[in-house]
MIKOL-705098 format. One record per atom (N, C-alpha, C): residue in one letter; chain; atom name; x, y, z. Coordinates in pm, 1 decimal. Example, Ala and Ser with C-alpha at 12.3 -4.5 7.8 and 13.67 -1.06 7.14 Angstrom:
PT rest kette atom        x        y        z
PT    a     A    N   1319.0   -569.0    780.0
PT    a     A   CA   1230.0   -450.0    780.0
PT    a     A    C   1320.0   -330.0    780.0
PT    s     A    N   1285.0   -225.0    708.0
PT    s     A   CA   1367.0   -106.0    714.0
PT    s     A    C   1290.0      3.0    787.0
//
This chain:
PT rest kette atom        x        y        z
PT    x     A    N    598.5   -545.2  -1775.3
PT    x     A   CA    472.3   -596.4  -1841.3
PT    x     A    C    494.1   -544.4  -1990.8
PT    x     A    N    472.7   -651.3  -2040.5
PT    x     A   CA    467.6   -617.2  -2218.5
PT    x     A    C    355.8   -574.0  -2247.8
PT    x     A    N    309.2   -455.0  -2303.3
PT    x     A   CA    216.9   -395.4  -2314.4
PT    x     A    C    127.0   -409.4  -2447.9
PT    x     A    N    252.1   -482.6  -2544.1
PT    x     A   CA    215.1   -530.2  -2680.6
PT    x     A    C    176.5   -662.4  -2682.6
PT    x     A    N    191.8   -741.8  -2574.0
PT    x     A   CA    136.2   -899.1  -2572.7
PT    x     A    C     -3.1   -894.6  -2578.0
PT    x     A    N    -49.4  -1017.7  -2649.5
PT    x     A   CA   -166.6  -1059.5  -2636.2
PT    x     A    C   -211.6  -1183.0  -2526.9
PT    x     A    N   -330.0  -1156.1  -2518.2
PT    x     A   CA   -366.9  -1249.3  -2417.5
PT    x     A    C   -355.5  -1401.7  -2411.6
PT    x     A    N   -353.1  -1444.4  -2545.7
PT    x     A   CA   -299.5  -1562.4  -2587.1
PT    x     A    C   -163.0  -1602.3  -2514.9
PT    x     A    N    -40.2  -1504.8  -2578.1
PT    x     A   CA     68.6  -1511.3  -2562.4
PT    x     A    C    107.0  -1521.7  -2411.7
PT    x     A    N     13.9  -1420.8  -2321.6
PT    x     A   CA     56.1  -1448.2  -2178.8
PT    x     A    C     -6.6  -1572.3  -2115.5
PT    x     A    N   -100.9  -1580.7  -2160.8
PT    x     A   CA   -159.6  -1748.4  -2119.3
PT    x     A    C    -62.5  -1847.1  -2148.6
PT    x     A    N     -8.3  -1855.7  -2246.2
PT    x     A   CA    105.2  -1957.9  -2304.3
PT    x     A    C    213.6  -1935.4  -2227.8
PT    x     A    N    256.4  -1812.0  -2161.3
PT    x     A   CA    372.1  -1816.7  -2082.9
PT    x     A    C    326.1  -1836.7  -1944.5
PT    x     A    N    215.0  -1821.9  -1901.9
PT    x     A   CA    165.3  -1842.8  -1799.7
PT    x     A    C    164.5  -1981.8  -1752.7
PT    x     A    N    123.1  -2057.6  -1861.7
PT    x     A   CA    103.5  -2191.7  -1837.7
PT    x     A    C    232.9  -2264.9  -1851.9
PT    x     A    N    308.9  -2236.1  -1948.8
PT    x     A   CA    443.5  -2284.2  -1984.3
PT    x     A    C    571.4  -2239.6  -1915.5
PT    x     A    N    597.8  -2146.0  -1843.0
PT    x     A   CA    692.2  -2076.6  -1826.8
PT    x     A    C    693.6  -2072.6  -1645.4
PT    x     A    N    657.7  -2156.6  -1603.6
PT    x     A   CA    638.5  -2162.2  -1434.4
PT    x     A    C    718.4  -2295.0  -1385.0
PT    x     A    N    744.3  -2298.5  -1258.9
PT    x     A   CA    793.4  -2437.9  -1219.1
PT    x     A    C    762.1  -2555.2  -1235.0
PT    x     A    N    571.4  -2537.7  -1259.0
PT    x     A   CA    489.6  -2674.6  -1250.2
PT    x     A    C    497.9  -2707.4  -1397.8
PT    x     A    N    462.9  -2864.2  -1413.6
PT    x     A   CA    447.5  -2898.5  -1574.2
PT    x     A    C    312.1  -2874.6  -1563.3
PT    x     A    N    257.8  -2885.7  -1704.0
PT    x     A   CA    137.4  -2915.3  -1760.6
PT    x     A    C     44.7  -2981.0  -1699.7
PT    x     A    N     56.8  -3122.4  -1656.0
PT    x     A   CA     21.2  -3207.3  -1608.0
PT    x     A    C    -11.4  -3187.3  -1452.2
PT    x     A    N     89.9  -3130.7  -1389.5
PT    x     A   CA     63.1  -3055.1  -1241.0
PT    x     A    C    -57.3  -2953.5  -1241.2
PT    x     A    N    -25.9  -2859.4  -1339.3
PT    x     A   CA   -149.0  -2769.2  -1328.1
PT    x     A    C   -282.1  -2784.7  -1360.1
PT    x     A    N   -282.5  -2891.6  -1466.2
PT    x     A   CA   -392.5  -2952.6  -1515.5
PT    x     A    C   -461.0  -3021.9  -1407.3
PT    x     A    N   -389.6  -3114.1  -1306.7
PT    x     A   CA   -436.5  -3162.7  -1180.8
PT    x     A    C   -510.0  -3048.5  -1106.0
PT    x     A    N   -434.3  -2958.9  -1084.4
PT    x     A   CA   -470.6  -2839.1   -970.8
PT    x     A    C   -611.8  -2798.6  -1021.5
PT    x     A    N   -616.6  -2771.2  -1152.8
PT    x     A   CA   -728.2  -2721.2  -1254.6
PT    x     A    C   -854.0  -2809.2  -1250.9
PT    x     A    N   -845.1  -2942.5  -1209.1
PT    x     A   CA   -936.5  -3009.3  -1262.9
PT    x     A    C   -949.1  -3055.6  -1419.7
PT    x     A    N   -846.1  -3029.0  -1489.5
PT    x     A   CA   -916.1  -3075.3  -1636.1
PT    x     A    C   -777.5  -3170.1  -1689.1
PT    x     A    N   -809.5  -3195.7  -1796.6
PT    x     A   CA   -698.1  -3287.6  -1892.9
PT    x     A    C   -586.2  -3170.2  -1936.7
PT    x     A    N   -463.8  -3242.6  -1913.5
PT    x     A   CA   -354.1  -3164.9  -1970.6
PT    x     A    C   -364.8  -3135.9  -2113.9
PT    x     A    N   -417.4  -3219.1  -2179.6
PT    x     A   CA   -456.5  -3177.9  -2334.6
PT    x     A    C   -549.9  -3081.3  -2353.9
PT    x     A    N   -626.1  -3067.5  -2242.0
PT    x     A   CA   -716.8  -2935.3  -2256.3
PT    x     A    C   -661.7  -2812.8  -2232.1
PT    x     A    N   -582.1  -2825.7  -2114.9
PT    x     A   CA   -488.6  -2726.1  -2065.5
PT    x     A    C   -399.2  -2677.2  -2201.5
PT    x     A    N   -321.4  -2768.6  -2253.6
PT    x     A   CA   -253.0  -2723.8  -2346.0
PT    x     A    C   -293.1  -2649.2  -2473.6
PT    x     A    N   -434.8  -2715.7  -2514.8
PT    x     A   CA   -500.9  -2636.9  -2612.4
PT    x     A    C   -552.9  -2487.2  -2604.1
PT    x     A    N   -580.6  -2476.5  -2471.8
PT    x     A   CA   -629.4  -2344.6  -2405.1
PT    x     A    C   -540.0  -2256.0  -2441.1
PT    x     A    N   -392.2  -2273.0  -2475.5
PT    x     A   CA   -279.7  -2170.4  -2449.1
PT    x     A    C   -253.0  -2165.2  -2598.5
PT    x     A    N   -322.3  -2233.0  -2717.7
PT    x     A   CA   -257.0  -2251.8  -2852.2
PT    x     A    C   -294.5  -2096.3  -2910.1
PT    x     A    N   -216.2  -2037.5  -3003.6
PT    x     A   CA   -238.3  -1931.4  -3065.5
PT    x     A    C   -336.1  -1960.9  -3186.5
PT    x     A    N   -401.7  -1874.6  -3249.1
PT    x     A   CA   -453.6  -1881.7  -3369.8
PT    x     A    C   -595.4  -1973.6  -3364.7
PT    x     A    N   -622.6  -2056.8  -3483.5
PT    x     A   CA   -759.6  -2117.7  -3501.0
PT    x     A    C   -766.3  -2244.1  -3418.2
PT    x     A    N   -619.3  -2307.8  -3411.2
PT    x     A   CA   -624.0  -2427.9  -3356.7
PT    x     A    C   -640.3  -2435.9  -3186.0
PT    x     A    N   -651.8  -2314.1  -3144.1
PT    x     A   CA   -631.4  -2293.8  -3004.7
PT    x     A    C   -814.3  -2328.1  -2960.3
PT    x     A    N   -825.3  -2350.2  -2789.5
PT    x     A   CA   -966.2  -2342.0  -2757.0
PT    x     A    C   -953.6  -2232.0  -2699.0
PT    x     A    N  -1043.7  -2162.7  -2649.2
PT    x     A   CA  -1046.7  -2054.0  -2544.7
PT    x     A    C  -1068.2  -2110.8  -2415.5
PT    x     A    N   -994.7  -2050.8  -2326.5
PT    x     A   CA   -994.4  -2063.0  -2183.4
PT    x     A    C  -1097.3  -2009.4  -2092.8
PT    x     A    N  -1191.2  -2086.9  -2067.8
PT    x     A   CA  -1298.5  -2021.3  -1968.8
PT    x     A    C  -1233.0  -1961.0  -1861.5
PT    x     A    N  -1313.2  -1830.3  -1835.5
PT    x     A   CA  -1293.6  -1733.7  -1735.3
PT    x     A    C  -1273.7  -1810.0  -1578.1
PT    x     A    N  -1382.9  -1881.1  -1553.0
PT    x     A   CA  -1396.7  -1980.5  -1431.8
PT    x     A    C  -1256.3  -2043.4  -1393.9
PT    x     A    N  -1179.4  -2050.3  -1534.1
PT    x     A   CA  -1026.1  -2112.7  -1468.9
PT    x     A    C   -920.4  -2042.2  -1458.0
PT    x     A    N   -954.6  -1896.6  -1523.8
PT    x     A   CA   -859.1  -1828.3  -1493.3
PT    x     A    C   -780.7  -1779.0  -1350.8
PT    x     A    N   -857.7  -1736.5  -1257.0
PT    x     A   CA   -826.0  -1705.1  -1137.3
PT    x     A    C   -747.8  -1842.7  -1093.2
PT    x     A    N   -799.6  -1945.6  -1084.7
PT    x     A   CA   -724.9  -2090.4  -1043.5
PT    x     A    C   -609.7  -2093.7  -1100.4
PT    x     A    N   -595.1  -2099.4  -1229.8
PT    x     A   CA   -454.7  -2091.4  -1301.3
PT    x     A    C   -361.1  -1985.9  -1243.8
PT    x     A    N   -416.7  -1855.3  -1216.5
PT    x     A   CA   -315.8  -1746.3  -1154.9
PT    x     A    C   -273.9  -1802.1  -1051.7
PT    x     A    N   -338.3  -1820.4   -966.8
PT    x     A   CA   -314.9  -1885.8   -786.1
PT    x     A    C   -236.9  -2003.1   -832.7
PT    x     A    N   -257.6  -2096.9   -898.2
PT    x     A   CA   -188.7  -2206.2   -905.2
PT    x     A    C    -36.0  -2159.8   -959.5
PT    x     A    N      5.9  -2083.2  -1052.6
PT    x     A   CA    110.0  -2044.8  -1097.4
PT    x     A    C    195.3  -1928.1  -1035.3
PT    x     A    N     88.1  -1863.4   -949.9
PT    x     A   CA    149.9  -1732.5   -878.1
PT    x     A    C    189.5  -1598.0   -965.6
PT    x     A    N    122.9  -1621.3  -1105.6
PT    x     A   CA    156.2  -1527.9  -1189.0
PT    x     A    C     28.9  -1471.0  -1237.8
PT    x     A    N     26.7  -1326.7  -1213.1
PT    x     A   CA   -103.1  -1253.9  -1230.2
PT    x     A    C    -68.5  -1143.8  -1346.0
PT    x     A    N     26.8  -1194.5  -1425.3
PT    x     A   CA     41.5  -1119.2  -1546.8
PT    x     A    C    -81.7  -1090.4  -1642.0
PT    x     A    N   -153.2  -1192.9  -1664.8
PT    x     A   CA   -247.8  -1194.6  -1716.0
PT    x     A    C   -392.9  -1089.2  -1677.0
PT    x     A    N   -384.9  -1092.9  -1535.4
PT    x     A   CA   -476.6  -1014.2  -1473.3
PT    x     A    C   -401.1   -853.2  -1491.8
PT    x     A    N   -346.7   -841.8  -1494.1
PT    x     A   CA   -238.6   -721.4  -1492.1
PT    x     A    C   -255.7   -658.0  -1679.1
PT    x     A    N   -250.1   -724.6  -1748.1
PT    x     A   CA   -304.1   -717.2  -1916.1
PT    x     A    C   -419.3   -678.6  -1910.1
PT    x     A    N   -506.9   -779.7  -1859.2
PT    x     A   CA   -657.8   -707.4  -1899.1
PT    x     A    C   -703.2   -620.8  -1810.7
PT    x     A    N   -636.6   -590.8  -1701.5
PT    x     A   CA   -666.2   -432.6  -1648.4
PT    x     A    C   -630.8   -342.3  -1731.9
PT    x     A    N   -506.4   -346.2  -1786.7
PT    x     A   CA   -430.3   -244.1  -1868.9
PT    x     A    C   -528.8   -232.0  -1978.7
PT    x     A    N   -584.9   -323.0  -2056.5
PT    x     A   CA   -677.3   -323.5  -2159.8
PT    x     A    C   -796.4   -222.2  -2120.1
PT    x     A    N   -846.3   -238.5  -2017.5
PT    x     A   CA   -937.9   -185.5  -1980.5
PT    x     A    C   -948.7    -31.3  -1911.5
PT    x     A    N   -791.0     26.2  -1900.9
PT    x     A   CA   -782.4    134.9  -1856.3
PT    x     A    C   -726.9    123.6  -1693.8
PT    x     A    N   -718.0     40.2  -1637.5
PT    x     A   CA   -711.9      8.9  -1470.1
PT    x     A    C   -574.4    -51.6  -1431.0
PT    x     A    N   -569.8     -1.5  -1330.0
PT    x     A   CA   -426.8    -80.6  -1289.5
PT    x     A    C   -435.9   -176.4  -1149.1
PT    x     A    N   -377.7   -301.7  -1150.9
PT    x     A   CA   -381.1   -386.7  -1064.3
PT    x     A    C   -260.0   -370.8   -982.3
PT    x     A    N   -270.2   -364.7   -841.9
PT    x     A   CA   -153.0   -397.0   -756.9
PT    x     A    C   -186.8   -441.7   -643.0
PT    x     A    N    -82.0   -587.9   -644.4
PT    x     A   CA   -131.1   -674.3   -540.4
PT    x     A    C    -60.8   -601.1   -395.6
PT    x     A    N   -203.4   -610.9   -315.8
PT    x     A   CA   -194.8   -571.4   -169.7
PT    x     A    C    -93.8   -689.3    -90.3
PT    x     A    N     35.8   -662.9    -27.1
PT    x     A   CA    106.6   -751.1      8.6
PT    x     A    C     36.3   -763.5    158.1
PT    x     A    N     77.0   -870.7    219.2
PT    x     A   CA     72.2   -912.7    331.0
PT    x     A    C    160.0   -821.6    439.7
PT    x     A    N    107.8   -781.3    521.5
PT    x     A   CA    184.8   -689.8    614.2
PT    x     A    C    217.5   -735.7    748.3
PT    x     A    N    338.7   -760.0    764.9
PT    x     A   CA    369.9   -817.5    907.3
PT    x     A    C    455.7   -733.5    961.6
PT    x     A    N    496.4   -773.0   1101.0
PT    x     A   CA    578.4   -654.4   1178.4
PT    x     A    C    715.7   -672.1   1101.6
PT    x     A    N    753.7   -560.6   1072.2
PT    x     A   CA    895.1   -576.7   1009.9
PT    x     A    C   1003.4   -540.9   1119.0
PT    x     A    N   1135.7   -585.0   1057.2
PT    x     A   CA   1246.0   -556.9   1170.0
PT    x     A    C   1282.6   -385.2   1108.5
PT    x     A    N   1239.9   -353.9   1006.3
PT    x     A   CA   1288.0   -211.5    937.1
PT    x     A    C   1245.5   -139.0   1063.4
PT    x     A    N   1294.1    -46.3   1066.3
PT    x     A   CA   1265.4    102.8   1136.0
PT    x     A    C   1178.8    155.2   1052.9
PT    x     A    N   1085.5    215.0   1110.4
PT    x     A   CA    975.0    279.3   1029.6
PT    x     A    C   1016.0    423.2    944.5
PT    x     A    N   1119.4    462.9    946.7
PT    x     A   CA   1211.7    574.6    904.1
PT    x     A    C   1277.5    508.3    739.8
PT    x     A    N   1290.4    384.4    792.3
PT    x     A   CA   1342.0    308.1    663.0
PT    x     A    C   1222.3    277.4    540.0
PT    x     A    N   1105.0    257.5    588.6
PT    x     A   CA   1020.0    252.6    521.5
PT    x     A    C    984.4    398.1    431.6
PT    x     A    N    998.8    445.2    495.8
PT    x     A   CA    961.4    597.9    459.3
PT    x     A    C   1082.2    620.0    333.6
PT    x     A    N   1200.6    614.4    369.1
PT    x     A   CA   1299.5    608.7    274.2
PT    x     A    C   1275.6    531.2    137.4
PT    x     A    N   1252.9    429.4    175.0
PT    x     A   CA   1226.4    335.4     19.5
PT    x     A    C   1124.5    402.4    -41.6
PT    x     A    N   1005.3    434.3     -9.2
PT    x     A   CA    902.3    475.6    -46.1
PT    x     A    C    973.7    637.7   -137.0
PT    x     A    N   1003.6    729.5    -69.2
PT    x     A   CA   1071.9    828.8   -116.6
PT    x     A    C   1172.6    798.4   -241.5
PT    x     A    N   1272.7    701.0   -203.9
PT    x     A   CA   1367.0    675.5   -324.7
PT    x     A    C   1286.9    620.5   -438.8
PT    x     A    N   1199.9    545.3   -433.2
PT    x     A   CA   1088.8    497.9   -533.5
PT    x     A    C   1057.4    615.3   -578.5
PT    x     A    N   1001.9    680.5   -518.1
PT    x     A   CA    908.8    829.5   -584.4
PT    x     A    C   1011.8    889.3   -684.2
PT    x     A    N   1104.6    948.8   -576.3
PT    x     A   CA   1203.3   1012.1   -664.6
PT    x     A    C   1281.9    949.9   -789.2
PT    x     A    N   1327.0    805.1   -778.1
PT    x     A   CA   1375.1    770.3   -903.5
PT    x     A    C   1253.2    756.4  -1006.5
PT    x     A    N   1114.6    762.6   -984.2
PT    x     A   CA   1031.8    743.4  -1079.5
PT    x     A    C   1001.5    918.9  -1147.1
PT    x     A    N   1028.0    987.1  -1079.7
PT    x     A   CA    996.5   1128.2  -1106.3
PT    x     A    C   1129.3   1144.0  -1229.3
PT    x     A    N   1224.2   1112.8  -1170.9
PT    x     A   CA   1370.8   1117.4  -1261.3
PT    x     A    C   1327.1   1051.5  -1396.1
PT    x     A    N   1295.0    927.6  -1393.6
PT    x     A   CA   1284.7    865.3  -1528.4
PT    x     A    C   1152.3    916.5  -1598.1
PT    x     A    N   1053.6    959.6  -1548.2
PT    x     A   CA    957.4   1056.8  -1617.0
PT    x     A    C   1004.2   1142.0  -1691.2
PT    x     A    N   1088.4   1210.5  -1623.7
PT    x     A   CA   1173.6   1323.0  -1684.2
PT    x     A    C   1246.9   1309.2  -1811.5
PT    x     A    N   1317.2   1167.1  -1770.5
PT    x     A   CA   1391.8   1104.7  -1921.0
PT    x     A    C   1337.7   1070.5  -2019.6
PT    x     A    N   1192.7    995.4  -1979.1
PT    x     A   CA   1075.7    971.9  -2099.7
PT    x     A    C   1059.4   1072.5  -2186.9
PT    x     A    N   1022.8   1181.7  -2097.2
PT    x     A   CA    965.8   1336.8  -2154.4
PT    x     A    C   1075.9   1379.7  -2235.8
PT    x     A    N   1166.5   1380.6  -2171.3
PT    x     A   CA   1308.1   1410.2  -2289.6
PT    x     A    C   1340.6   1354.9  -2413.4
PT    x     A    N   1333.6   1211.5  -2399.8
PT    x     A   CA   1352.5   1138.0  -2506.7
PT    x     A    C   1247.9    994.9  -2504.2
PT    x     A    N   1130.5   1003.0  -2555.4
PT    x     A   CA   1041.1    925.6  -2538.7
PT    x     A    C   1061.2    800.8  -2663.4
PT    x     A    N   1117.1    682.3  -2586.8
PT    x     A   CA   1151.0    557.1  -2667.1
PT    x     A    C   1106.1    434.8  -2587.3
PT    x     A    N   1131.0    331.2  -2640.5
PT    x     A   CA   1047.8    203.1  -2591.1
PT    x     A    C   1122.9    182.4  -2490.5
PT    x     A    N   1253.3    198.6  -2476.9
PT    x     A   CA   1357.9    177.2  -2350.4
PT    x     A    C   1316.4    268.2  -2245.5
PT    x     A    N   1309.5    404.6  -2258.2
PT    x     A   CA   1275.8    494.6  -2155.6
PT    x     A    C   1117.3    466.9  -2086.2
PT    x     A    N   1025.0    441.3  -2211.0
PT    x     A   CA    903.5    391.2  -2160.5
PT    x     A    C    882.6    281.6  -2048.3
PT    x     A    N    978.4    181.5  -2114.0
PT    x     A   CA    956.1     55.5  -1992.5
PT    x     A    C   1014.8     87.4  -1876.8
PT    x     A    N   1117.2    178.2  -1853.3
PT    x     A   CA   1171.3    201.9  -1727.7
PT    x     A    C   1047.9    298.3  -1646.3
PT    x     A    N   1019.5    398.2  -1717.2
PT    x     A   CA    920.2    474.6  -1614.0
PT    x     A    C    798.2    387.4  -1618.6
PT    x     A    N    752.0    296.1  -1684.4
PT    x     A   CA    640.4    244.1  -1658.5
PT    x     A    C    674.6    128.7  -1535.2
PT    x     A    N    776.0     72.0  -1526.3
PT    x     A   CA    813.0    -27.7  -1417.1
PT    x     A    C    827.3     67.7  -1287.2
PT    x     A    N    881.5    174.6  -1306.4
PT    x     A   CA    953.8    252.8  -1170.4
PT    x     A    C    793.6    305.0  -1139.9
PT    x     A    N    672.0    357.2  -1200.5
PT    x     A   CA    572.9    384.0  -1151.1
PT    x     A    C    483.1    273.4  -1105.2
PT    x     A    N    509.5    167.8  -1154.7
PT    x     A   CA    414.4     61.7  -1085.0
PT    x     A    C    482.8     34.5   -937.4
PT    x     A    N    614.9     32.7   -934.8
PT    x     A   CA    673.5      2.9   -838.5
PT    x     A    C    637.4    101.6   -739.2
PT    x     A    N    636.9    249.7   -745.1
PT    x     A   CA    552.5    326.7   -639.5
PT    x     A    C    424.6    282.8   -623.2
PT    x     A    N    349.2    239.7   -721.3
PT    x     A   CA    199.7    214.7   -670.3
PT    x     A    C    200.9     78.9   -597.9
PT    x     A    N    292.1      3.9   -607.9
PT    x     A   CA    294.0   -128.4   -491.2
PT    x     A    C    363.2    -84.2   -367.7
PT    x     A    N    447.0     22.9   -365.2
PT    x     A   CA    526.1     39.4   -235.0
PT    x     A    C    383.9    131.2   -174.1
PT    x     A    N    299.9    231.0   -231.9
PT    x     A   CA    196.7    279.7   -193.5
PT    x     A    C    108.5    194.9    -92.2
PT    x     A    N     57.8     80.4   -186.2
PT    x     A   CA    -47.5     -6.0   -139.8
PT    x     A    C     28.2    -81.5    -19.3
PT    x     A    N    148.1   -105.0     13.3
PT    x     A   CA    205.3   -166.2     94.3
PT    x     A    C    240.3    -84.0    233.2
PT    x     A    N    265.5      8.2    198.9
PT    x     A   CA    240.3    146.0    308.6
PT    x     A    C    115.5    178.6    373.3
PT    x     A    N     17.4    184.3    264.6
PT    x     A   CA   -112.4    214.9    298.8
PT    x     A    C   -160.6     89.8    417.9
PT    x     A    N   -145.6     -4.0    358.3
PT    x     A   CA   -186.4   -150.3    468.6
PT    x     A    C   -139.2   -136.2    584.3
PT    x     A    N     14.6   -103.8    564.5
PT    x     A   CA     79.5    -88.0    699.8
PT    x     A    C     34.2    -11.4    777.2
PT    x     A    N     13.3     99.8    759.4
PT    x     A   CA    -40.7    202.9    817.5
PT    x     A    C   -186.6    197.0    889.7
PT    x     A    N   -266.5    111.9    809.3
PT    x     A   CA   -388.9     57.3    869.6
PT    x     A    C   -377.8    -13.4    983.1
PT    x     A    N   -270.7   -109.1    937.1
PT    x     A   CA   -263.0   -223.8   1047.2
PT    x     A    C   -187.7   -167.6   1187.6
PT    x     A    N   -120.0    -33.0   1161.1
PT    x     A   CA    -55.0      2.2   1272.1
PT    x     A    C   -134.4     87.7   1355.8
PT    x     A    N   -254.5    156.4   1299.5
PT    x     A   CA   -371.0    231.5   1369.5
PT    x     A    C   -444.4    160.4   1462.5
PT    x     A    N   -462.2     32.8   1396.9
PT    x     A   CA   -540.8    -79.7   1466.7
PT    x     A    C   -473.5   -150.2   1557.1
PT    x     A    N   -354.0   -134.3   1562.7
PT    x     A   CA   -271.7   -218.5   1645.3
PT    x     A    C   -270.1   -365.1   1640.5
PT    x     A    N   -293.2   -394.5   1477.1
PT    x     A   CA   -277.3   -555.4   1462.1
PT    x     A    C   -157.2   -596.8   1366.1
PT    x     A    N    -69.7   -533.1   1396.3
PT    x     A   CA     59.9   -574.2   1323.6
PT    x     A    C    111.1   -741.1   1360.7
PT    x     A    N    105.3   -824.1   1281.1
PT    x     A   CA    161.6   -953.3   1302.5
PT    x     A    C    284.9   -956.4   1320.8
PT    x     A    N    349.7  -1069.9   1390.6
PT    x     A   CA    495.3  -1100.9   1398.4
PT    x     A    C    527.6  -1151.8   1300.6
PT    x     A    N    605.2  -1138.5   1245.8
PT    x     A   CA    713.1  -1198.6   1118.3
PT    x     A    C    785.7  -1314.1   1186.6
PT    x     A    N    725.9  -1447.9   1203.8
PT    x     A   CA    803.4  -1546.5   1285.8
PT    x     A    C    927.1  -1640.7   1155.3
//
């Protein structure tokens, strides 16, 4: 995630950098394509995107960068809790993946403290996010396993 981006630039990217056309997105949101296009213009000529359209837009594009950015601006972290299904992986492999992600993150954190650059910051930032995502995934998996509710992944 680009921490120096603006809400308008992320909104522009969400609307223009996905497989759907502006016409398709506008149709899904129930607005005109002209209105959608104006919502993501930078500067004075652009109009404000109403909050009521942000969630449908993010769901339609499957791009939640805007939500992550807003959370970051507020000093919060957003992590998508993945759907947990019965996995063909052994549980020891799940533990290994989590441990590897954590160890990698610690190594990158040390690298950043030794040489704080934009490049090392991005690497440590991405690795810490990966650890949080794995943590959320493992938390959900353990809750389902305890309840005996793991779904079959067909």
